[in-house]
Residue, then its C-alpha position, 0 to 999 in steps of 0.5 A: m500500500t502506498v502511503i505517500f507516493s504514487k506507483k509512478c514515483e516509487y518506480g522512478l525513485q527505484a530506477i534513479l537509485y539503480m542508475s546512481a549505483k552504476e558507474e558514473d556516466c553509465i548508460c542504462t536502457s529501459e529494458e535493463i532497468a525494467k528487468k532488474l526492478k521487475i517493472p513494465k518496460e513501457f512504464v520505465s520509459k515514460i517515467l525516465q522521459s518525464l525525468t529527462e524533461s525535469g533535468i534529472v536524467n539525460s537520454k541518448k538516442g541510437k543503437s547504444g542509447g538509453f538513459l543516464l543521470a544528468k548530474k552527479p548523484s551527490k547533486i540529486r536529492l530524493i525530493d527532486i525526483v518526487e517533485a518531478i513525478d508527483g509534485l509536492e502537493i502531498f506535503n501541503r494537502c490533507v492526507l485523508g482528503f478532507p477539503n479545507c483541512s488546516p491548523e484552524k480546522p484540522c482533520p482527525v489525523h492532522d497533527k500526527w500526519g503533519e509531524l510525519r509529513d514534515k520529517a519525510y520532507k526533511m529527509l527527502s530534502s537532505e538526502t542525495l542519491d550518493n547516500f544510498k549507493e551501498k544500500t541500493i547495491n545490497k538491495i537490487g545489485k549493481d549489474 
């Protein structure tokens, strides 16, 4: 069950973490990423295209084409990926979907969710891809 991110964002985060665990300037095909992460190839391609538009990923056309990170992993924060795919609305709207939820008119979980939301936002904003290289390799491998 997804609590914060869309499935597209989850897959985007996984794909970018996988790419960041590869050698610098390594070109990855959508087929390679899809196979390694067990994600439909068409979905991977669409996600990486949207991340190309946001400047997180570059694409290379041709026979030896594919996708590569547009910046060093130390320059890409997790929040950059979330913002590019899902936007930052989840950090501003009611988690239960109540209209007009605010500190003055809070929903039943407003205060508790607010604490968790703020911690999540801070973590995603402070962590860069290079902080997760070893854990990513341990989880999904490097090749």
